[in-house]
Backbone as a printed PyTorch tensor [residue, N CA C, xyz], in Angstrom:
tensor([[[ 90.3990, 110.8030,  93.4710],
         [ 89.1630, 110.3060,  94.0930],
         [ 89.4600, 109.8870,  95.5280]],

        [[ 88.6510, 110.3130,  96.4650],
         [ 88.7940, 109.9560,  97.8690],
         [ 87.6550, 109.0310,  98.2530]],

        [[ 88.0010, 107.7890,  98.5980],
         [ 86.9590, 106.8110,  98.9270],
         [ 86.1200, 107.2800, 100.1150]],

        [[ 86.7330, 108.0500, 101.0120],
         [ 86.0140, 108.4370, 102.2170],
         [ 84.8800, 109.4280, 101.9160]],

        [[ 85.0300, 110.1960, 100.8550],
         [ 83.9740, 111.1410, 100.5080],
         [ 83.1600, 110.6760,  99.3190]],

        [[ 83.7520, 109.8000,  98.5090],
         [ 83.0850, 109.3800,  97.2750],
         [ 82.0410, 108.3050,  97.5260]],

        [[ 82.2810, 107.4300,  98.5310],
         [ 81.3850, 106.2860,  98.6850],
         [ 81.3100, 105.8920, 100.1520]],

        [[ 80.5730, 106.6450, 100.9220],
         [ 80.4860, 106.3690, 102.3480],
         [ 79.8340, 105.0200, 102.6370]],

        [[ 78.8340, 104.6290, 101.8250],
         [ 78.1830, 103.3380, 102.0440],
         [ 79.1710, 102.2070, 101.8280]],

        [[ 79.9740, 102.3340, 100.7650],
         [ 80.9840, 101.3040, 100.5100],
         [ 81.9970, 101.2180, 101.6290]],

        [[ 82.3980, 102.4020, 102.1620],
         [ 83.3620, 102.4190, 103.2530],
         [ 82.8120, 101.6990, 104.4740]],

        [[ 81.4990, 101.8580, 104.7440],
         [ 80.9030, 101.2210, 105.9160],
         [ 80.9730,  99.7030, 105.8060]],

        [[ 80.9430,  99.1890, 104.5850],
         [ 80.9690,  97.7480, 104.3770],
         [ 82.3200,  97.2560, 103.8770]],

        [[ 83.3600,  98.0780, 104.0540],
         [ 84.6680,  97.7340, 103.4970],
         [ 85.5920,  97.1680, 104.5600]],

        [[ 86.1530,  96.0350, 104.2380],
         [ 87.2460,  95.4830, 105.0220],
         [ 88.5210,  96.1730, 104.5470]],

        [[ 89.2430,  96.7950, 105.4600],
         [ 90.4400,  97.5480, 105.0960],
         [ 91.6850,  96.7270, 105.4110]],

        [[ 92.5400,  96.5940, 104.4170],
         [ 93.7580,  95.7940, 104.5870],
         [ 94.9430,  96.5310, 103.9780]],

        [[ 96.1200,  96.1310, 104.4070],
         [ 97.3500,  96.6340, 103.7900],
         [ 98.1160,  95.4520, 103.2220]],

        [[ 98.4990,  95.5770, 101.9590],
         [ 99.3530,  94.5800, 101.3290],
         [100.7550,  95.1720, 101.2260]],

        [[101.7230,  94.5170, 101.8420],
         [103.1160,  94.9340, 101.7390],
         [103.8330,  93.9830, 100.7940]],

        [[104.2830,  94.5270,  99.6660],
         [104.8960,  93.7060,  98.6210],
         [106.3940,  93.9870,  98.5550]],

        [[107.1930,  92.9590,  98.7790],
         [108.6470,  93.1040,  98.7240],
         [109.2310,  92.0590,  97.7810]],

        [[110.1730,  92.4540,  96.9380],
         [110.7860,  91.5030,  96.0020],
         [111.5470,  90.4100,  96.7400]],

        [[111.4790,  89.2060,  96.2130],
         [112.2200,  88.0980,  96.8030],
         [113.7100,  88.1980,  96.4960]],

        [[114.0440,  88.7830,  95.3440],
         [115.4320,  88.8690,  94.9040],
         [115.7510,  90.3170,  94.5660]],

        [[116.8800,  90.8130,  95.0410],
         [117.3030,  92.1770,  94.7400],
         [117.7580,  92.2730,  93.2840]],

        [[117.7430,  93.4890,  92.7120],
         [118.1920,  93.6610,  91.3290],
         [119.5930,  93.1120,  91.1010]],

        [[119.7920,  92.5200,  89.9270],
         [121.0820,  91.9160,  89.5870],
         [121.6840,  92.6260,  88.3750]],

        [[122.7510,  93.4010,  88.5810],
         [123.4150,  94.0490,  87.4560],
         [124.2550,  93.0510,  86.6580]],

        [[124.3690,  93.3050,  85.3600],
         [125.2290,  92.4980,  84.5020],
         [126.5510,  93.2360,  84.3190]],

        [[127.6340,  92.5540,  84.7330],
         [128.9800,  93.1220,  84.7090],
         [129.9040,  92.1290,  84.0060]],

        [[130.9440,  92.6410,  83.3620],
         [131.9430,  91.7520,  82.7670],
         [132.6510,  90.9870,  83.8780]],

        [[132.5750,  89.6680,  83.8290],
         [133.1440,  88.8090,  84.8640],
         [134.5210,  88.3130,  84.4200]],

        [[135.5360,  88.5560,  85.2400],
         [136.8930,  88.1270,  84.8990],
         [137.0310,  86.6120,  84.9440]],

        [[136.1670,  85.9590,  85.7040],
         [136.2290,  84.5060,  85.7770],
         [135.5670,  83.8260,  84.5940]],

        [[134.4230,  84.3650,  84.1710],
         [133.6710,  83.7700,  83.0590],
         [134.1180,  84.3030,  81.6990]],

        [[134.7380,  85.5000,  81.7030],
         [135.1950,  86.0730,  80.4500],
         [134.1200,  86.7390,  79.6190]],

        [[133.0480,  87.1600,  80.2510],
         [131.9640,  87.8340,  79.5320],
         [130.9830,  88.4400,  80.5060]],

        [[129.9290,  89.0420,  79.9690],
         [128.9100,  89.6450,  80.8250],
         [128.1350,  88.5730,  81.5850]],

        [[127.9800,  88.7930,  82.8850],
         [127.2360,  87.8650,  83.7250],
         [126.4310,  88.6630,  84.7590]],

        [[125.3690,  88.0480,  85.2440],
         [124.5820,  88.6600,  86.3140],
         [125.3310,  88.5190,  87.6300]],

        [[125.3020,  89.5700,  88.4230],
         [125.9250,  89.5620,  89.7500],
         [124.8500,  89.8200,  90.7940]],

        [[124.9950,  89.1600,  91.9350],
         [124.0500,  89.3650,  93.0280],
         [124.7810,  89.8540,  94.2750]],

        [[124.0830,  90.6540,  95.0600],
         [124.6960,  91.2150,  96.2610],
         [125.0180,  90.1240,  97.2710]],

        [[126.1910,  90.2610,  97.8980],
         [126.5690,  89.3470,  98.9920],
         [126.0610,  89.8660, 100.3310]],

        [[125.4900,  91.0910, 100.2980],
         [124.9950,  91.7580, 101.5040],
         [126.1180,  92.0610, 102.4970]],

        [[127.3080,  92.2940, 101.9570],
         [128.4600,  92.6400, 102.7910],
         [129.1210,  93.9070, 102.2490]],

        [[129.5730,  94.7260, 103.1860],
         [130.2410,  95.9810, 102.8740],
         [131.7450,  95.8380, 103.1180]],

        [[132.5320,  96.4080, 102.2110],
         [133.9700,  96.5290, 102.4330],
         [134.2580,  98.0060, 102.6460]],

        [[134.9190,  98.3140, 103.7610],
         [135.1850,  99.7060, 104.1290],
         [136.6880,  99.8820, 104.3080]],

        [[137.2420, 100.9350, 103.7040],
         [138.6780, 101.2000, 103.7980],
         [138.8920, 102.6620, 104.1500]],

        [[139.7160, 102.8930, 105.1780],
         [140.0270, 104.2460, 105.6140],
         [141.4940, 104.5380, 105.3450]],

        [[141.7300, 105.6770, 104.7320],
         [143.0930, 106.1300, 104.4680],
         [143.1970, 107.5610, 104.9890]],

        [[143.7050, 107.6670, 106.2180],
         [143.6970, 108.9650, 106.8700],
         [142.2650, 109.3650, 107.1690]],

        [[141.8570, 110.5260, 106.6780],
         [140.4950, 110.9860, 106.8870],
         [139.6180, 110.7560, 105.6650]],

        [[140.0910, 109.9370, 104.7500],
         [139.3470, 109.6080, 103.5440],
         [138.7960, 108.1910, 103.6390]],

        [[137.5880, 108.0100, 103.1180],
         [136.9340, 106.7060, 103.1710],
         [136.5920, 106.2120, 101.7770]],

        [[136.7400, 104.9020, 101.6080],
         [136.2050, 104.2020, 100.4480],
         [135.3040, 103.1000, 100.9770]],

        [[134.1900, 102.8940, 100.3100],
         [133.2650, 101.8290, 100.7190],
         [132.6840, 101.1830,  99.4820]],

        [[132.5370,  99.8700,  99.5440],
         [131.9970,  99.1170,  98.4230],
         [130.9540,  98.1190,  98.9310]],

        [[129.9600,  97.8690,  98.1220],
         [129.0320,  96.7660,  98.3630],
         [129.4980,  95.6130,  97.4870]],

        [[129.7570,  94.4800,  98.1030],
         [130.3610,  93.3540,  97.3950],
         [129.2890,  92.5120,  96.7110]],

        [[129.4820,  92.2960,  95.4110],
         [128.6080,  91.4420,  94.6150],
         [129.3810,  90.2010,  94.1720]],

        [[128.6220,  89.1390,  93.8520],
         [129.2410,  87.9090,  93.3510],
         [128.5750,  87.4660,  92.0640]],

        [[129.3810,  86.9670,  91.1490],
         [128.8610,  86.4180,  89.9060],
         [127.9760,  85.2120,  90.2320]],

        [[126.7930,  85.1580,  89.6500],
         [125.8840,  84.0440,  89.9460],
         [126.3640,  82.7410,  89.3100]],

        [[127.3330,  82.8480,  88.3960],
         [127.8420,  81.6520,  87.7230],
         [129.0880,  81.0870,  88.3990]],

        [[130.0600,  81.9680,  88.7090],
         [131.3450,  81.4600,  89.2060],
         [131.7700,  82.0220,  90.5520]],

        [[131.0040,  82.9300,  91.1220],
         [131.2880,  83.5130,  92.4420],
         [132.4270,  84.5280,  92.4640]],

        [[132.9320,  84.9210,  91.3090],
         [133.9070,  86.0130,  91.2920],
         [133.2350,  87.2690,  91.8540]],

        [[134.0010,  88.0890,  92.5500],
         [133.4100,  89.2550,  93.1970],
         [133.5800,  90.5230,  92.3650]],

        [[132.6560,  91.4410,  92.5880],
         [132.7130,  92.7880,  92.0170],
         [132.3510,  93.7520,  93.1350]],

        [[133.1820,  94.7750,  93.3180],
         [132.9460,  95.7600,  94.3570],
         [132.2520,  96.9840,  93.7700]],

        [[130.9960,  97.1780,  94.1360],
         [130.2530,  98.3430,  93.6570],
         [130.5280,  99.5340,  94.5610]],

        [[131.0950, 100.6050,  94.0250],
         [131.4590, 101.7490,  94.8710],
         [130.2460, 102.3930,  95.5450]],

        [[130.3950, 102.6380,  96.8230],
         [129.4100, 103.4010,  97.5950],
         [129.9950, 104.7790,  97.9150]],

        [[131.2430, 104.7810,  98.4040],
         [131.9930, 106.0050,  98.6600],
         [133.3530, 105.8820,  97.9890]],

        [[133.8260, 106.9960,  97.4330],
         [135.1450, 107.0030,  96.8190],
         [135.9110, 108.2330,  97.2960]],

        [[136.9640, 107.9740,  98.0890],
         [137.8240, 109.0370,  98.6080],
         [137.0050, 110.1520,  99.2540]],

        [[136.0580, 109.7340, 100.0810],
         [135.1270, 110.6740, 100.7180],
         [135.6820, 111.1000, 102.0740]],

        [[135.6590, 112.4020, 102.3530],
         [136.0840, 112.8880, 103.6550],
         [135.1290, 112.3760, 104.7260]],

        [[135.6800, 111.9030, 105.8240],
         [134.8600, 111.3440, 106.9000],
         [133.8440, 112.3630, 107.3990]],

        [[134.2460, 113.6120, 107.4910],
         [133.3460, 114.6400, 108.0290],
         [132.1760, 114.9460, 107.1070]],

        [[132.2900, 114.5280, 105.8390],
         [131.2040, 114.7740, 104.8890],
         [130.2270, 113.6110, 104.7880]],

        [[130.5080, 112.5200, 105.5030],
         [129.6410, 111.3430, 105.4500],
         [128.5770, 111.4490, 106.5290]],

        [[127.3260, 111.2220, 106.1440],
         [126.2350, 111.2480, 107.1190],
         [126.5270, 110.2570, 108.2490]],

        [[126.4330, 110.6870, 109.5160],
         [126.7750, 109.7950, 110.6440],
         [125.9790, 108.4900, 110.6390]],

        [[124.7020, 108.5440, 110.2790],
         [123.8940, 107.3170, 110.2490],
         [124.4020, 106.3620, 109.1730]],

        [[124.7830, 106.9200, 108.0260],
         [125.3260, 106.0960, 106.9460],
         [126.6590, 105.4860, 107.3610]],

        [[127.5010, 106.2750, 108.0080],
         [128.8030, 105.7800, 108.4530],
         [128.6350, 104.6340, 109.4400]],

        [[127.7020, 104.7920, 110.3610],
         [127.4470, 103.7210, 111.3290],
         [126.9570, 102.4570, 110.6350]],

        [[126.0780, 102.6310, 109.6410],
         [125.5620, 101.4750, 108.8990],
         [126.6810, 100.7590, 108.1490]],

        [[127.5800, 101.5340, 107.5400],
         [128.6970, 100.9360, 106.8080],
         [129.6350, 100.1880, 107.7530]],

        [[129.9040, 100.7720, 108.8960],
         [130.8390, 100.1680, 109.8460],
         [130.2740,  98.9000, 110.4780]],

        [[128.9610,  98.8410, 110.6340],
         [128.3340,  97.6900, 111.3000],
         [127.7560,  96.6750, 110.3220]],

        [[127.8960,  96.9320, 109.0040],
         [127.2650,  96.0690, 108.0020],
         [125.7760,  95.9040, 108.2960]],

        [[125.1150,  97.0270, 108.5490],
         [123.7000,  97.0130, 108.9270],
         [122.8640,  96.3530, 107.8260]],

        [[122.1870,  95.2430, 108.1150],
         [121.4750,  94.5030, 107.0650],
         [120.3220,  95.2780, 106.4350]],

        [[119.6220,  96.1040, 107.2210],
         [118.5070,  96.8740, 106.6590],
         [119.0220,  97.9490, 105.7020]],

        [[120.0940,  98.6110, 106.0840],
         [120.6590,  99.6440, 105.2140],
         [121.1930,  99.0120, 103.9290]],

        [[121.8740,  97.8840, 104.0740],
         [122.4270,  97.2050, 102.8970],
         [121.3180,  96.7510, 101.9630]],

        [[120.2490,  96.1880, 102.5200],
         [119.1420,  95.7330, 101.6640],
         [118.5540,  96.8960, 100.8880]],

        [[118.3640,  98.0290, 101.5470],
         [117.8470,  99.1980, 100.8450],
         [118.8010,  99.6290,  99.7370]],

        [[120.0950,  99.5510,  99.9930],
         [121.0820,  99.9770,  99.0020],
         [121.1210,  99.0320,  97.8060]],

        [[120.8040,  97.7510,  98.0030],
         [120.7810,  96.8220,  96.8710],
         [119.6750,  97.1640,  95.8770]],

        [[118.7100,  97.9830,  96.3110],
         [117.6190,  98.4140,  95.4310],
         [117.8290,  99.8390,  94.9140]],

        [[119.0360, 100.3420,  95.0510],
         [119.3690, 101.6740,  94.5510],
         [119.6160, 101.5720,  93.0500]],

        [[118.5330, 101.6460,  92.2840],
         [118.6280, 101.4320,  90.8380],
         [119.4240, 102.5280,  90.1450]],

        [[119.3470, 103.7550,  90.6500],
         [120.1080, 104.8390,  90.0340],
         [121.6060, 104.5550,  90.1140]],

        [[122.0570, 104.0910,  91.2720],
         [123.4750, 103.7740,  91.4320],
         [123.8760, 102.5920,  90.5540]],

        [[123.0060, 101.5960,  90.4530],
         [123.3140, 100.4260,  89.6260],
         [123.3810, 100.8000,  88.1460]],

        [[122.5000, 101.6780,  87.7140],
         [122.4730, 102.0650,  86.2960],
         [123.7150, 102.8470,  85.8840]],

        [[124.3860, 103.4410,  86.8540],
         [125.6260, 104.1400,  86.5320],
         [126.7730, 103.1640,  86.2710]],

        [[126.5790, 101.9140,  86.6560],
         [127.6380, 100.9170,  86.5030],
         [127.2890,  99.8040,  85.5300]],

        [[126.0140,  99.6830,  85.1790],
         [125.5950,  98.5640,  84.3380],
         [124.4690,  98.9940,  83.4150]],

        [[124.5410,  98.5620,  82.1610],
         [123.4910,  98.8870,  81.1990],
         [122.3060,  97.9310,  81.3120]],

        [[122.5370,  96.7830,  81.9010],
         [121.4490,  95.8080,  82.0530],
         [121.3100,  95.4370,  83.5190]],

        [[120.0880,  95.5060,  84.0120],
         [119.7980,  95.1260,  85.3980],
         [118.5650,  94.2370,  85.4000]],

        [[118.7040,  93.0520,  85.9330],
         [117.5710,  92.1310,  86.0350],
         [116.8030,  92.4250,  87.3210]],

        [[115.5000,  92.6830,  87.1720],
         [114.6420,  92.9070,  88.3360],
         [113.6780,  91.7370,  88.4760]],

        [[113.6530,  91.1430,  89.6280],
         [112.7570,  90.0210,  89.8700],
         [111.3250,  90.5030,  90.0610]],

        [[110.3900,  89.7840,  89.4520],
         [108.9710,  90.0970,  89.6300],
         [108.3300,  89.1980,  90.6890]],

        [[109.1170,  88.3030,  91.2740],
         [108.6030,  87.4340,  92.3260],
         [108.5570,  88.2040,  93.6450]],

        [[107.3770,  88.2370,  94.2380],
         [107.1710,  89.0350,  95.4380],
         [106.7520,  88.1900,  96.6280]],

        [[107.1030,  88.6780,  97.8040],
         [106.4700,  88.2500,  99.0430],
         [105.4030,  89.2890,  99.3550]],

        [[104.1790,  88.8440,  99.5560],
         [103.0740,  89.7700,  99.8340],
         [102.5040,  89.4430, 101.2120]],

        [[102.6960,  90.3790, 102.1270],
         [102.1590,  90.2180, 103.4830],
         [100.8530,  90.9910, 103.5860]],

        [[ 99.7900,  90.3130, 104.0230],
         [ 98.4720,  90.9340, 104.1260],
         [ 98.1340,  91.1770, 105.5930]],

        [[ 97.8110,  92.4480, 105.8880],
         [ 97.5060,  92.8490, 107.2580],
         [ 96.1370,  93.5130, 107.3060]],

        [[ 95.3140,  93.0850, 108.2350],
         [ 93.9880,  93.6840, 108.4010],
         [ 94.1130,  94.9650, 109.2090]],

        [[ 93.6030,  96.0650, 108.6540],
         [ 93.6170,  97.3500, 109.3410],
         [ 92.2860,  97.6360, 110.0300]],

        [[ 91.1990,  97.1980, 109.4080],
         [ 89.8590,  97.4130, 109.9790],
         [ 88.9890,  96.2380, 109.5860]],

        [[ 88.6410,  95.4390, 110.5720],
         [ 87.8560,  94.2240, 110.3300],
         [ 86.4030,  94.4830, 110.6930]],

        [[ 85.4940,  94.0590, 109.8440],
         [ 84.0710,  94.1770, 110.1250],
         [ 83.3690,  92.8920, 109.6930]],

        [[ 82.2020,  92.6630, 110.2710],
         [ 81.4070,  91.5050, 109.8730],
         [ 80.5740,  91.8580, 108.6370]],

        [[ 80.2720,  90.8380, 107.8590],
         [ 79.3880,  90.9900, 106.6920],
         [ 79.8970,  92.0380, 105.6970]],

        [[ 81.2010,  92.0800, 105.4940],
         [ 81.7500,  93.0260, 104.5280],
         [ 81.5180,  92.5220, 103.1110]],

        [[ 81.4140,  93.4620, 102.1810],
         [ 81.2780,  93.0800, 100.7830],
         [ 82.1790,  93.9050,  99.8580]],

        [[ 82.9120,  94.8770, 100.4420],
         [ 83.9110,  95.6320,  99.7090],
         [ 85.2730,  95.4080, 100.3750]],

        [[ 86.3010,  95.4580,  99.5800],
         [ 87.6580,  95.3210, 100.1000],
         [ 88.4460,  96.5650,  99.7210]],

        [[ 89.0170,  97.2200, 100.7180],
         [ 89.8760,  98.3740, 100.4510],
         [ 91.3190,  97.9850, 100.7490]],

        [[ 92.1590,  98.0810,  99.7330],
         [ 93.5590,  97.6630,  99.8370],
         [ 94.4550,  98.8850,  99.7830]],

        [[ 95.3370,  98.9860, 100.7380],
         [ 96.3730, 100.0260, 100.7360],
         [ 97.7020,  99.3320, 100.4400]],

        [[ 98.4060,  99.7960,  99.4220],
         [ 99.6580,  99.1540,  99.0420],
         [100.8560,  99.8070,  99.7330]],

        [[101.7340,  98.9570, 100.2280],
         [103.0200,  99.4040, 100.7450],
         [104.0940,  98.6700,  99.9520]],

        [[104.9440,  99.4330,  99.2610],
         [105.9820,  98.8430,  98.4120],
         [107.3080,  99.5060,  98.7950]],

        [[108.0150,  98.9390,  99.7680],
         [109.2080,  99.6100, 100.2960],
         [110.3710,  99.7090,  99.3220]],

        [[110.4180,  98.8200,  98.3230],
         [111.4980,  98.8490,  97.3400],
         [110.9070,  98.8740,  95.9360]],

        [[111.6230,  99.4690,  94.9700],
         [111.0990,  99.4990,  93.5970],
         [110.9680,  98.1000,  93.0220]],

        [[109.8390,  97.8360,  92.3620],
         [109.5930,  96.5320,  91.7510],
         [109.0210,  96.7390,  90.3530]],

        [[109.1380,  95.7080,  89.5240],
         [108.6720,  95.8080,  88.1450],
         [107.2490,  95.2880,  87.9600]],

        [[106.6690,  94.6990,  88.9990],
         [105.3460,  94.0870,  88.8910],
         [104.2560,  95.1240,  88.6360]],

        [[103.3790,  94.8190,  87.6840],
         [102.2570,  95.6970,  87.3840],
         [101.1210,  95.4650,  88.3760]],

        [[100.2770,  96.5000,  88.5270],
         [ 99.1800,  96.4120,  89.4870],
         [ 98.2010,  95.3090,  89.1220]],

        [[ 97.9070,  95.1310,  87.8220],
         [ 96.9380,  94.0910,  87.4630],
         [ 97.4460,  92.6980,  87.8170]],

        [[ 98.7320,  92.4700,  87.6760],
         [ 99.2910,  91.1550,  88.0170],
         [ 99.2330,  90.9000,  89.5180]],

        [[ 99.5580,  91.9290,  90.2990],
         [ 99.5030,  91.7780,  91.7470],
         [ 98.0820,  91.5050,  92.2150]],

        [[ 97.1220,  92.2790,  91.7190],
         [ 95.7400,  92.1240,  92.1630],
         [ 95.1520,  90.7950,  91.7140]],

        [[ 95.4340,  90.3970,  90.4740],
         [ 94.8970,  89.1250,  89.9860],
         [ 95.3990,  87.9680,  90.8460]],

        [[ 96.7010,  88.0160,  91.1840],
         [ 97.2620,  86.9580,  92.0200],
         [ 96.7130,  87.0240,  93.4430]],

        [[ 96.6830,  88.2460,  94.0110],
         [ 96.2540,  88.3930,  95.3960],
         [ 94.7740,  88.1430,  95.6120]],

        [[ 93.9600,  88.4320,  94.5920],
         [ 92.5200,  88.2170,  94.7070],
         [ 92.0950,  86.8690,  94.1370]],

        [[ 93.0580,  86.1750,  93.5330],
         [ 92.7980,  84.8550,  92.9570],
         [ 91.7170,  84.9000,  91.8790]],

        [[ 91.8400,  85.9130,  90.9970],
         [ 90.9350,  86.0150,  89.8550],
         [ 91.7770,  86.2740,  88.6060]],

        [[ 91.1980,  86.0700,  87.4490],
         [ 91.9270,  86.2860,  86.2070],
         [ 92.0890,  87.7810,  85.9450]],

        [[ 93.0930,  88.1230,  85.1370],
         [ 93.2510,  89.5270,  84.7810],
         [ 92.1140,  90.0060,  83.8850]],

        [[ 91.5220,  89.0830,  83.1290],
         [ 90.3630,  89.4470,  82.3180],
         [ 89.2130,  89.8940,  83.2120]],

        [[ 88.9550,  89.1250,  84.2580],
         [ 87.8900,  89.4980,  85.1800],
         [ 88.2360,  90.7830,  85.9200]],

        [[ 89.5050,  90.9420,  86.2590],
         [ 89.9460,  92.1500,  86.9440],
         [ 89.6770,  93.3840,  86.0870]],

        [[ 89.9990,  93.2880,  84.8080],
         [ 89.7570,  94.4110,  83.8990],
         [ 88.2650,  94.7090,  83.7540]],

        [[ 87.4470,  93.6580,  83.7650],
         [ 86.0050,  93.8590,  83.6850],
         [ 85.4840,  94.5810,  84.9190]],

        [[ 86.0160,  94.2240,  86.0770],
         [ 85.6380,  94.9150,  87.3100],
         [ 86.0100,  96.3950,  87.2320]],

        [[ 87.1870,  96.6560,  86.6760],
         [ 87.6500,  98.0400,  86.5510],
         [ 86.7830,  98.8230,  85.5740]],

        [[ 86.4820,  98.2050,  84.4420],
         [ 85.6800,  98.8750,  83.4140],
         [ 84.2560,  99.1670,  83.8910]],

        [[ 83.7460,  98.3160,  84.7720],
         [ 82.3870,  98.5040,  85.2720],
         [ 82.3410,  99.3000,  86.5780]],

        [[ 83.4990,  99.8580,  86.9670],
         [ 83.6120, 100.6940,  88.1730],
         [ 83.3860,  99.9180,  89.4600]],

        [[ 83.4670,  98.6030,  89.3900],
         [ 83.4170,  97.7980,  90.6080],
         [ 84.7900,  97.7180,  91.2670]],

        [[ 85.8050,  98.1310,  90.5340],
         [ 87.1500,  98.2630,  91.0700],
         [ 87.6310,  99.6730,  90.7460]],

        [[ 87.9630, 100.4090,  91.7860],
         [ 88.4050, 101.7830,  91.6200],
         [ 89.7250, 101.9790,  92.3470]],

        [[ 90.5000, 102.9380,  91.8820],
         [ 91.8080, 103.1680,  92.4720],
         [ 92.0280, 104.6390,  92.7610]],

        [[ 92.9220, 104.8920,  93.6760],
         [ 93.4580, 106.2310,  93.9250],
         [ 94.9780, 106.1170,  93.8990]],

        [[ 95.6400, 106.7770,  92.9320],
         [ 95.0860, 107.6250,  91.8710],
         [ 94.3090, 106.7950,  90.8540]],

        [[ 93.5000, 107.4730,  90.0330],
         [ 92.5990, 106.7590,  89.1320],
         [ 92.9540, 106.9650,  87.6610]],

        [[ 94.2670, 106.8920,  87.3430],
         [ 94.6880, 107.0030,  85.9400],
         [ 94.0380, 105.8910,  85.1130]],

        [[ 93.7500, 106.1870,  83.8620],
         [ 93.0980, 105.2050,  82.9910],
         [ 93.9240, 103.9350,  82.8410]],

        [[ 95.2530, 104.0770,  82.8610],
         [ 96.1240, 102.9160,  82.6640],
         [ 96.7570, 102.4330,  83.9680]],

        [[ 96.1370, 102.7480,  85.0960],
         [ 96.7350, 102.4360,  86.3980],
         [ 97.0230, 100.9480,  86.5560]],

        [[ 96.1680, 100.0910,  86.0180],
         [ 96.3720,  98.6510,  86.1880],
         [ 97.6120,  98.1560,  85.4590]],

        [[ 98.0630,  98.9120,  84.4580],
         [ 99.2380,  98.4990,  83.6890],
         [100.5250,  99.1360,  84.2070]],

        [[100.4020,  99.9580,  85.2310],
         [101.5740, 100.6250,  85.7850],
         [102.2070,  99.7850,  86.9000]],

        [[103.4740, 100.0700,  87.1630],
         [104.1690,  99.4060,  88.2660],
         [103.5070,  99.7730,  89.5960]],

        [[103.5130,  98.8370,  90.5050],
         [102.9680,  99.1150,  91.8260],
         [103.9210, 100.0210,  92.6020]],

        [[103.3530, 100.7980,  93.5120],
         [104.1480, 101.6690,  94.3730],
         [103.3480, 101.9450,  95.6420]],

        [[104.0420, 102.3980,  96.6460],
         [103.3850, 102.7180,  97.9100],
         [102.3600, 103.8370,  97.7210]],

        [[101.2750, 103.7350,  98.4720],
         [100.2680, 104.7870,  98.4720],
         [ 99.0840, 104.5320,  97.5600]],

        [[ 99.2070, 103.5820,  96.6330],
         [ 98.0590, 103.2620,  95.7860],
         [ 96.9880, 102.6040,  96.6520]],

        [[ 95.7470, 103.0250,  96.4470],
         [ 94.6160, 102.4500,  97.1790],
         [ 93.6270, 101.8740,  96.1760]],

        [[ 93.0950, 100.7220,  96.5070],
         [ 92.1560, 100.0290,  95.6270],
         [ 90.9000,  99.7080,  96.4180]],

        [[ 89.7540, 100.0500,  95.8540],
         [ 88.4750,  99.6300,  96.4240],
         [ 87.8060,  98.7100,  95.4240]],

        [[ 87.4900,  97.4990,  95.8520],
         [ 86.8810,  96.5410,  94.9440],
         [ 85.6120,  95.9680,  95.5690]],

        [[ 84.5570,  95.9510,  94.7680],
         [ 83.2670,  95.3980,  95.1910],
         [ 83.2970,  93.8980,  94.9580]],

        [[ 83.3120,  93.1300,  96.0480],
         [ 83.3770,  91.6680,  95.9590],
         [ 82.0600,  91.0240,  96.3810]],

        [[ 80.9980,  91.7960,  96.3450],
         [ 79.7110,  91.2640,  96.7870],
         [ 79.2620,  90.0820,  95.9390]],

        [[ 79.7470,  89.9970,  94.6970],
         [ 79.3650,  88.8850,  93.8350],
         [ 80.3070,  87.7050,  93.9170]],

        [[ 81.2930,  87.7530,  94.8400],
         [ 82.2650,  86.6670,  94.9630],
         [ 81.9200,  85.8250,  96.1800]],

        [[ 81.4370,  84.5940,  96.0040],
         [ 80.9800,  83.7880,  97.1380],
         [ 82.0970,  83.4180,  98.1120]],

        [[ 83.3350,  83.2850,  97.6140],
         [ 84.4350,  82.8860,  98.4930],
         [ 85.3430,  84.0690,  98.8130]],

        [[ 84.7610,  85.2500,  98.9660],
         [ 85.5790,  86.4420,  99.1690],
         [ 86.3830,  86.4040, 100.4700]],

        [[ 85.9790,  85.5930, 101.4400],
         [ 86.7290,  85.4700, 102.6850],
         [ 88.1600,  85.0040, 102.4370]],

        [[ 88.3470,  84.2530, 101.3370],
         [ 89.6850,  83.7350, 101.0370],
         [ 90.6080,  84.8240, 100.5060]],

        [[ 90.0470,  85.9310, 100.0850],
         [ 90.8310,  86.9710,  99.4250],
         [ 91.7450,  87.7110, 100.3970]],

        [[ 91.2260,  88.0420, 101.5740],
         [ 91.9300,  88.9750, 102.4310],
         [ 92.8070,  88.3200, 103.4820]],

        [[ 92.6050,  87.0060, 103.7360],
         [ 93.2460,  86.3910, 104.8890],
         [ 94.7520,  86.6040, 104.8630]],

        [[ 95.3100,  87.1180, 105.9590],
         [ 96.7440,  87.3950, 105.9910],
         [ 97.5550,  86.1230, 105.7730]],

        [[ 98.6320,  86.2700, 105.0050],
         [ 99.5520,  85.1620, 104.7650],
         [100.9620,  85.6450, 105.0390]],

        [[101.7710,  84.7670, 105.5810],
         [103.1490,  85.1380, 105.8640],
         [103.8800,  85.4640, 104.5790]],

        [[103.5310,  84.7640, 103.5050],
         [104.2160,  85.0050, 102.2320],
         [103.2700,  84.6220, 101.1000]],

        [[103.3770,  85.3570, 100.0080],
         [102.6380,  85.0470,  98.7960],
         [103.5170,  85.4010,  97.6300]],

        [[103.0120,  85.3470,  96.4260],
         [103.8340,  85.7420,  95.3020],
         [102.9700,  86.2460,  94.1660]],

        [[103.5950,  87.0560,  93.3770],
         [102.9560,  87.5660,  92.1710],
         [103.9790,  87.5850,  91.0780]],

        [[103.6280,  87.1020,  89.9370],
         [104.5630,  87.0840,  88.8240],
         [104.4160,  88.3530,  88.0230]],

        [[105.5390,  88.9000,  87.5770],
         [105.5220,  90.1410,  86.8190],
         [105.5370,  89.8830,  85.3600]]])
């Protein structure tokens, strides 16, 4: 469904915003801790260890046990030829680039190869940005940006962000006052991801101005 062709009247009265949702805590793998003597959650230290042996490279992302601070080195590169390493990646490893490291802490595929259990935080920071502001709006169009994988469901995010109950949210959806792209029947129960668009009719909400106002930080429980 394309809101631009499906409901031109609604679009004319729609305040357009972007919600950027980022997890407060990166995924935590459970690893056997030599200090604790059992499985424990480990969190990223956001530091890279890089070792060069001739033209071969080893690189690790250093994690620490949340209980005792013992370290675990998660392999990034193992005996990799320097010429086979992407130059941008090599530069990031050498400089301990914080943006690259943060993205790597959300590399769930790599974590699953090393740990059978990974704790994902459902606590989010939600930044709200106005893309198109109009007076006397009664519809809200939300574009989701989710730069890292999160476990939070769409209904939980919307209920928290719109300050309404999930029961009311489901009623809005069932009555077509809340529509999504894509429009799967179970979309509200699915994990949020970038590119999802939501159009919600808030004409019956007297305090709808409170819904969209940008905030430096918010949260949604998963």
